C-alpha positions as a Markdown table, in Angstrom:
| # | Residue | x | y | z |
|---|---|---|---|---|
| 1 | Met | 68.4 | 119.2 | 74.9 |
| 2 | Lys | 68.2 | 122.0 | 77.4 |
| 3 | Asp | 64.9 | 123.7 | 78.3 |
| 4 | Lys | 65.1 | 127.4 | 77.3 |
| 5 | Lys | 62.8 | 130.4 | 77.9 |
| 6 | Met | 63.0 | 134.1 | 77.4 |
| 7 | Ile | 64.0 | 135.9 | 80.5 |
| 8 | Arg | 62.0 | 138.9 | 79.6 |
| 9 | Ala | 58.9 | 136.7 | 79.2 |
| 10 | Ala | 59.5 | 135.6 | 82.8 |
| 11 | Tyr | 59.7 | 139.2 | 83.8 |
| 12 | Gly | 56.3 | 140.0 | 82.3 |
| 13 | Glu | 54.8 | 137.0 | 84.1 |
| 14 | Ala | 56.4 | 137.9 | 87.4 |
| 15 | Leu | 55.0 | 141.5 | 87.1 |
| 16 | Val | 51.4 | 140.1 | 86.7 |
| 17 | Lys | 51.8 | 137.9 | 89.7 |
| 18 | Leu | 53.3 | 140.7 | 91.7 |
| 19 | Gly | 50.5 | 143.0 | 90.6 |
| 20 | Gln | 47.9 | 140.6 | 92.0 |
| 21 | Met | 49.6 | 140.5 | 95.4 |
| 22 | Asn | 50.5 | 144.2 | 95.8 |
| 23 | Lys | 48.2 | 147.0 | 94.6 |
| 24 | Asn | 51.0 | 149.5 | 95.0 |
| 25 | Val | 53.0 | 148.0 | 92.1 |
| 26 | Val | 52.8 | 150.2 | 89.0 |
| 27 | Val | 54.6 | 149.6 | 85.7 |
| 28 | Leu | 55.9 | 152.2 | 83.3 |
| 29 | Asp | 57.3 | 151.6 | 79.8 |
| 30 | Ala | 59.0 | 153.8 | 77.1 |
| 31 | Asp | 56.9 | 152.5 | 74.2 |
| 32 | Leu | 58.5 | 149.1 | 74.1 |
| 33 | Ser | 56.0 | 147.0 | 76.1 |
| 34 | His | 55.7 | 144.2 | 73.5 |
| 35 | Ala | 59.5 | 143.8 | 73.6 |
| 36 | Thr | 60.0 | 144.2 | 77.3 |
| 37 | Met | 56.8 | 142.1 | 77.8 |
| 38 | Thr | 55.3 | 144.5 | 80.3 |
| 39 | Asn | 52.2 | 144.3 | 77.9 |
| 40 | Lys | 51.2 | 141.2 | 80.1 |
| 41 | Phe | 50.8 | 143.6 | 83.1 |
| 42 | Ala | 49.1 | 146.2 | 80.9 |
| 43 | Glu | 46.5 | 143.7 | 79.8 |
| 44 | Lys | 45.7 | 142.6 | 83.3 |
| 45 | Phe | 46.0 | 146.0 | 85.1 |
| 46 | Pro | 45.5 | 148.8 | 82.6 |
| 47 | Glu | 44.8 | 151.3 | 85.4 |
| 48 | Arg | 48.3 | 150.7 | 86.8 |
| 49 | Phe | 50.2 | 150.7 | 83.5 |
| 50 | Phe | 51.7 | 153.8 | 81.9 |
| 51 | Asn | 53.2 | 154.1 | 78.5 |
| 52 | Ile | 55.3 | 157.2 | 78.7 |
| 53 | Gly | 56.4 | 157.1 | 75.1 |
| 54 | Ile | 60.0 | 157.4 | 73.9 |
| 55 | Ala | 60.9 | 159.6 | 76.8 |
| 56 | Glu | 63.1 | 157.6 | 79.2 |
| 57 | Ala | 64.2 | 160.6 | 81.2 |
| 58 | Asn | 60.6 | 161.6 | 81.9 |
| 59 | Met | 59.8 | 158.0 | 82.8 |
| 60 | Met | 62.4 | 158.1 | 85.5 |
| 61 | Asn | 61.2 | 161.4 | 86.9 |
| 62 | Ile | 57.6 | 160.3 | 86.9 |
| 63 | Ser | 58.6 | 157.1 | 88.7 |
| 64 | Ala | 60.5 | 159.1 | 91.3 |
| 65 | Gly | 57.3 | 161.1 | 92.0 |
| 66 | Met | 55.1 | 158.0 | 92.1 |
| 67 | Ser | 57.5 | 156.4 | 94.7 |
| 68 | Thr | 57.0 | 159.4 | 97.0 |
| 69 | Met | 53.3 | 158.5 | 97.0 |
| 70 | Gly | 53.9 | 155.0 | 98.2 |
| 71 | Tyr | 53.8 | 153.3 | 94.8 |
| 72 | Ile | 56.5 | 150.8 | 93.7 |
| 73 | Pro | 57.3 | 151.7 | 90.1 |
| 74 | Phe | 58.8 | 149.2 | 87.7 |
| 75 | Cys | 60.4 | 151.2 | 84.8 |
| 76 | Ser | 61.0 | 149.1 | 81.7 |
| 77 | Thr | 62.8 | 149.7 | 78.5 |
| 78 | Phe | 65.9 | 148.6 | 76.6 |
| 79 | Ala | 69.1 | 148.6 | 78.7 |
| 80 | Leu | 70.9 | 151.1 | 76.5 |
| 81 | Phe | 68.2 | 153.7 | 76.7 |
| 82 | Gly | 67.2 | 153.1 | 80.3 |
| 83 | Thr | 70.7 | 153.5 | 81.7 |
| 84 | Gly | 72.2 | 155.8 | 79.1 |
| 85 | Arg | 69.6 | 158.4 | 78.1 |
| 86 | Ala | 68.2 | 158.7 | 81.6 |
| 87 | Tyr | 71.4 | 158.6 | 83.5 |
| 88 | Glu | 71.1 | 162.1 | 85.1 |
| 89 | Gln | 67.5 | 161.5 | 86.2 |
| 90 | Ile | 68.4 | 158.1 | 87.7 |
| 91 | Arg | 71.3 | 159.6 | 89.6 |
| 92 | Asn | 69.7 | 162.8 | 90.8 |
| 93 | Ser | 66.0 | 162.1 | 90.9 |
| 94 | Ile | 66.0 | 158.4 | 92.0 |
| 95 | Ala | 69.3 | 157.3 | 93.7 |
| 96 | Tyr | 70.3 | 160.6 | 95.3 |
| 97 | Pro | 67.1 | 160.8 | 97.4 |
| 98 | Asn | 67.1 | 156.9 | 97.7 |
| 99 | Phe | 63.6 | 156.5 | 96.2 |
| 100 | Asn | 62.1 | 153.1 | 95.8 |
| 101 | Val | 62.2 | 152.8 | 92.0 |
| 102 | Lys | 62.9 | 149.6 | 90.1 |
| 103 | Ile | 64.7 | 150.1 | 86.8 |
| 104 | Cys | 64.2 | 146.9 | 84.8 |
| 105 | Cys | 65.9 | 146.8 | 81.4 |
| 106 | Thr | 65.8 | 144.1 | 78.8 |
| 107 | His | 67.9 | 143.7 | 75.6 |
| 108 | Ala | 71.3 | 144.0 | 77.4 |
| 109 | Gly | 74.6 | 142.8 | 76.0 |
| 110 | Val | 75.7 | 141.9 | 72.5 |
| 111 | Ser | 73.2 | 138.9 | 72.3 |
| 112 | Val | 70.6 | 141.6 | 71.3 |
| 113 | Gly | 71.9 | 140.5 | 67.9 |
| 114 | Glu | 71.1 | 142.2 | 64.6 |
| 115 | Asp | 70.0 | 145.5 | 66.1 |
| 116 | Gly | 73.7 | 146.3 | 66.3 |
| 117 | Gly | 76.0 | 148.4 | 68.4 |
| 118 | Ser | 73.6 | 151.3 | 68.8 |
| 119 | His | 71.2 | 149.0 | 70.7 |
| 120 | Gln | 73.6 | 146.8 | 72.6 |
| 121 | Ala | 74.2 | 147.9 | 76.2 |
| 122 | Ile | 77.6 | 146.6 | 77.2 |
| 123 | Glu | 78.5 | 149.4 | 79.7 |
| 124 | Asp | 75.2 | 149.6 | 81.7 |
| 125 | Ile | 76.4 | 147.7 | 84.8 |
| 126 | Ala | 79.4 | 150.0 | 85.0 |
| 127 | Leu | 77.1 | 153.1 | 84.8 |
| 128 | Met | 74.8 | 151.8 | 87.5 |
| 129 | Arg | 77.6 | 150.5 | 89.8 |
| 130 | Val | 79.1 | 153.9 | 90.5 |
| 131 | Ile | 75.8 | 155.3 | 91.7 |
| 132 | Pro | 75.4 | 155.2 | 95.5 |
| 133 | Asn | 72.3 | 153.4 | 96.9 |
| 134 | Met | 71.9 | 151.3 | 93.7 |
| 135 | Thr | 71.3 | 147.6 | 93.9 |
| 136 | Ile | 72.2 | 145.6 | 90.7 |
| 137 | Val | 70.8 | 142.2 | 89.8 |
| 138 | Val | 71.6 | 140.1 | 86.7 |
| 139 | Pro | 69.5 | 136.9 | 86.7 |
| 140 | Cys | 70.8 | 133.8 | 84.9 |
| 141 | Asp | 67.4 | 132.3 | 83.8 |
| 142 | Ala | 63.7 | 132.7 | 83.8 |
| 143 | Asn | 63.2 | 131.2 | 87.2 |
| 144 | Glu | 65.7 | 133.4 | 88.8 |
| 145 | Thr | 64.2 | 136.4 | 87.1 |
| 146 | Lys | 60.8 | 135.7 | 88.8 |
| 147 | Lys | 62.5 | 135.4 | 92.2 |
| 148 | Ala | 64.4 | 138.6 | 91.6 |
| 149 | Val | 61.3 | 140.6 | 90.8 |
| 150 | Asn | 59.7 | 139.5 | 94.0 |
| 151 | Ala | 62.9 | 140.2 | 96.0 |
| 152 | Ile | 63.5 | 143.7 | 94.7 |
| 153 | Ser | 59.8 | 144.6 | 95.3 |
| 154 | Glu | 60.3 | 143.8 | 99.0 |
| 155 | Cys | 63.6 | 145.7 | 99.3 |
| 156 | His | 63.4 | 149.5 | 99.6 |
| 157 | Gly | 65.6 | 151.6 | 97.3 |
| 158 | Pro | 66.6 | 152.0 | 93.7 |
| 159 | Thr | 67.4 | 148.8 | 91.8 |
| 160 | Tyr | 68.7 | 148.0 | 88.4 |
| 161 | Leu | 67.5 | 144.6 | 87.0 |
| 162 | Arg | 69.4 | 143.6 | 83.9 |
| 163 | Leu | 67.7 | 141.1 | 81.5 |
| 164 | Ala | 68.8 | 139.4 | 78.3 |
| 165 | Arg | 66.8 | 139.3 | 75.1 |
| 166 | Ser | 67.3 | 135.8 | 73.8 |
| 167 | Pro | 65.9 | 132.5 | 75.2 |
| 168 | Ser | 68.2 | 131.2 | 78.0 |
| 169 | Thr | 68.7 | 127.8 | 79.6 |
| 170 | Val | 66.3 | 127.2 | 82.6 |
| 171 | Phe | 67.9 | 125.9 | 85.7 |
| 172 | Asp | 66.5 | 124.2 | 88.8 |
| 173 | Gln | 63.5 | 126.0 | 90.2 |
| 174 | Glu | 64.4 | 125.0 | 93.8 |
| 175 | Arg | 67.6 | 127.0 | 93.7 |
| 176 | Pro | 67.5 | 129.7 | 96.4 |
| 177 | Phe | 67.6 | 133.4 | 95.7 |
| 178 | Thr | 68.6 | 136.0 | 98.2 |
| 179 | Leu | 69.7 | 139.5 | 97.2 |
| 180 | Gly | 73.4 | 139.9 | 97.8 |
| 181 | Lys | 74.1 | 136.1 | 98.3 |
| 182 | Ala | 75.8 | 134.2 | 95.4 |
| 183 | Asn | 74.6 | 130.8 | 94.4 |
| 184 | Val | 77.1 | 127.9 | 94.2 |
| 185 | Met | 76.2 | 126.1 | 91.0 |
| 186 | Lys | 79.1 | 123.7 | 91.0 |
| 187 | Glu | 81.7 | 122.9 | 93.6 |
| 188 | Gly | 85.4 | 122.6 | 92.5 |
| 189 | Thr | 88.9 | 123.3 | 93.8 |
| 190 | Asp | 91.2 | 123.8 | 90.7 |
| 191 | Ile | 89.8 | 127.1 | 89.5 |
| 192 | Val | 86.7 | 129.2 | 90.2 |
| 193 | Leu | 84.5 | 130.8 | 87.5 |
| 194 | Phe | 82.4 | 133.7 | 88.7 |
| 195 | Ala | 79.6 | 134.4 | 86.2 |
| 196 | Cys | 76.4 | 136.4 | 85.8 |
| 197 | Gly | 73.4 | 136.4 | 83.4 |
| 198 | Ile | 73.6 | 134.2 | 80.3 |
| 199 | Met | 77.3 | 133.4 | 81.0 |
| 200 | Val | 76.4 | 131.1 | 83.9 |
| 201 | Asp | 75.2 | 128.5 | 81.5 |
| 202 | Val | 78.5 | 128.8 | 79.5 |
| 203 | Ala | 80.5 | 128.6 | 82.7 |
| 204 | Leu | 78.7 | 125.4 | 83.7 |
| 205 | Asp | 79.2 | 123.8 | 80.3 |
| 206 | Cys | 82.9 | 124.8 | 80.4 |
| 207 | Ala | 83.4 | 123.3 | 83.8 |
| 208 | Asn | 81.7 | 120.0 | 82.8 |
| 209 | Glu | 83.6 | 119.6 | 79.6 |
| 210 | Leu | 87.0 | 120.3 | 81.2 |
| 211 | Lys | 86.1 | 117.8 | 83.9 |
| 212 | Lys | 85.6 | 115.2 | 81.2 |
| 213 | Ser | 88.6 | 116.1 | 79.0 |
| 214 | Leu | 91.2 | 117.1 | 81.6 |
| 215 | Gly | 89.8 | 115.8 | 84.9 |
| 216 | Lys | 89.8 | 119.3 | 86.4 |
| 217 | Ser | 87.6 | 120.3 | 89.3 |
| 218 | Ile | 86.1 | 123.7 | 88.5 |
| 219 | Ala | 83.8 | 125.7 | 90.7 |
| 220 | Val | 81.0 | 127.8 | 89.2 |
| 221 | Ile | 79.5 | 130.6 | 91.2 |
| 222 | Asn | 76.4 | 132.6 | 90.0 |
| 223 | Ile | 76.9 | 136.2 | 91.1 |
| 224 | His | 73.3 | 137.3 | 90.4 |
| 225 | Thr | 73.6 | 140.3 | 92.6 |
| 226 | Ile | 76.6 | 142.4 | 91.5 |
| 227 | Lys | 76.0 | 145.2 | 93.9 |
| 228 | Pro | 76.1 | 144.5 | 96.8 |
| 229 | Ile | 78.4 | 141.7 | 95.8 |
| 230 | Asp | 78.7 | 138.6 | 98.0 |
| 231 | Ala | 82.3 | 139.4 | 99.1 |
| 232 | Glu | 82.4 | 136.5 | 101.6 |
| 233 | Cys | 81.7 | 133.9 | 98.9 |
| 234 | Val | 84.0 | 135.5 | 96.4 |
| 235 | Leu | 86.9 | 135.5 | 98.9 |
| 236 | Leu | 86.2 | 132.0 | 100.1 |
| 237 | Tyr | 86.3 | 130.4 | 96.7 |
| 238 | Ala | 89.2 | 132.6 | 95.5 |
| 239 | Lys | 91.3 | 131.4 | 98.5 |
| 240 | Met | 90.3 | 127.8 | 97.9 |
| 241 | Cys | 91.1 | 127.7 | 94.2 |
| 242 | Lys | 93.8 | 130.4 | 93.9 |
| 243 | Lys | 92.8 | 130.8 | 90.2 |
| 244 | Val | 89.9 | 133.1 | 89.4 |
| 245 | Val | 88.0 | 133.8 | 86.2 |
| 246 | Thr | 85.1 | 136.1 | 85.7 |
| 247 | Leu | 82.6 | 135.8 | 82.9 |
| 248 | Glu | 80.1 | 138.5 | 81.8 |
| 249 | Glu | 78.3 | 139.7 | 78.7 |
| 250 | His | 79.4 | 143.2 | 79.4 |
| 251 | Ser | 82.6 | 145.3 | 79.1 |
| 252 | Val | 85.4 | 144.0 | 81.2 |
| 253 | Ile | 85.7 | 147.6 | 82.5 |
| 254 | Gly | 83.4 | 148.3 | 85.4 |
| 255 | Gly | 81.3 | 145.2 | 85.5 |
| 256 | Leu | 81.4 | 141.9 | 87.3 |
| 257 | Gly | 85.1 | 141.3 | 86.8 |
| 258 | Ala | 85.9 | 144.7 | 88.2 |
| 259 | Ala | 83.6 | 144.1 | 91.2 |
| 260 | Val | 85.3 | 140.8 | 92.0 |
| 261 | Ala | 88.7 | 142.3 | 91.6 |
| 262 | Glu | 87.8 | 145.1 | 94.1 |
| 263 | Val | 86.9 | 142.4 | 96.6 |
| 264 | Leu | 90.2 | 140.5 | 96.1 |
| 265 | Ile | 92.7 | 143.3 | 95.9 |
| 266 | Gly | 95.1 | 143.1 | 98.8 |
| 267 | Lys | 93.5 | 139.9 | 100.1 |
| 268 | Gly | 96.0 | 137.3 | 98.7 |
| 269 | Asp | 98.0 | 136.1 | 95.7 |
| 270 | Phe | 95.5 | 135.0 | 93.0 |
| 271 | Ser | 95.8 | 134.3 | 89.2 |
| 272 | Phe | 93.0 | 136.4 | 87.7 |
| 273 | Lys | 91.4 | 136.6 | 84.3 |
| 274 | Arg | 88.4 | 138.7 | 83.2 |
| 275 | Ile | 86.4 | 137.2 | 80.2 |
| 276 | Gly | 84.0 | 139.8 | 78.8 |
| 277 | Ile | 83.8 | 142.3 | 76.0 |
| 278 | Gln | 87.1 | 144.2 | 75.6 |
| 279 | Asp | 87.1 | 147.9 | 75.0 |
| 280 | Arg | 84.9 | 147.7 | 71.9 |
| 281 | Phe | 81.5 | 148.7 | 70.8 |
| 282 | Gly | 79.0 | 146.0 | 69.7 |
| 283 | Gln | 78.0 | 145.3 | 66.0 |
| 284 | Ser | 75.3 | 143.6 | 64.0 |
| 285 | Gly | 75.1 | 139.8 | 63.7 |
| 286 | Thr | 73.2 | 136.9 | 65.1 |
| 287 | Pro | 73.5 | 136.3 | 68.8 |
| 288 | Glu | 75.7 | 133.2 | 68.2 |
| 289 | Glu | 78.0 | 135.0 | 65.8 |
| 290 | Leu | 78.4 | 137.9 | 68.2 |
| 291 | Leu | 79.1 | 135.8 | 71.3 |
| 292 | Ala | 81.8 | 134.0 | 69.3 |
| 293 | Glu | 83.2 | 137.3 | 67.9 |
| 294 | Tyr | 83.6 | 138.7 | 71.4 |
| 295 | Gly | 85.0 | 135.5 | 72.9 |
| 296 | Leu | 81.9 | 134.6 | 74.9 |
| 297 | Asp | 81.0 | 131.3 | 73.3 |
| 298 | Leu | 81.8 | 128.0 | 74.9 |
| 299 | Glu | 84.9 | 127.2 | 72.8 |
| 300 | Ser | 86.5 | 130.6 | 73.4 |
| 301 | Val | 85.8 | 130.4 | 77.1 |
| 302 | Lys | 87.2 | 126.9 | 77.3 |
| 303 | Ala | 90.4 | 128.0 | 75.6 |
| 304 | Glu | 90.8 | 130.9 | 78.1 |
| 305 | Val | 90.2 | 128.8 | 81.1 |
| 306 | Glu | 92.5 | 126.0 | 79.9 |
| 307 | Glu | 95.3 | 128.6 | 79.8 |
| 308 | Met | 94.8 | 129.2 | 83.5 |
| 309 | Leu | 95.0 | 125.5 | 84.5 |
């Protein structure tokens, strides 16, 4: 049985620890602090916590202003509202002047579950990727989330931190985390799986099962930083394996698969497949039902990878 923990719980815990170390850290929330778990920070540091209400655009502008005073604002809400409703404010008030604001959004992807398509952000990475100055981080587990929070607090500039809702498998705490540097989770030579977020766990299970059933050697790379992407690592493993698969709980348009393709275009002859959500909206269902519906469960991913072998 795998140990699991909610990534957003780790986010709340990381904020508390960061708040103890750095008095310039402030947290803002759009009236969802019990869901985003910034309430942990609010309980510990009420003078540095601000509930802006259901006003995401205002939250971004207030954060931009705070950053000019030397504060490090962590803006928290659901991914759909944080990136969609407040897009113009993120672009013009935060990224354009390159302000030091951290946009940290939970409830990303279809694994949000029963809340349905109106609450499932499956295009948020694409929205953030095209904004200059923006760093994009998608942690795979609770431990990586804590490391990511510390790392983005020490890196100047706007950052989008994308967090899942459901409990996720917890990996080795000793695994390193450096912004812009991918983590090799499993070595292999027959095919390489580039994954982010909750799909890293699926990629590892897929690699292990195909090793047992077919004897295939499959590399798994955790691309926790999608922008700037670790182009050196992507190119190295693509050239080594020649067969490339990307896995993401996001639209195949504009996300991890697109970022990897942009690295590889014109660099060699590769077989390439993007596994993600096709050009569809989300819908209501349990996380397990939805991951299967959109081809992101283990059996679906295995079938797609087997076709490449």
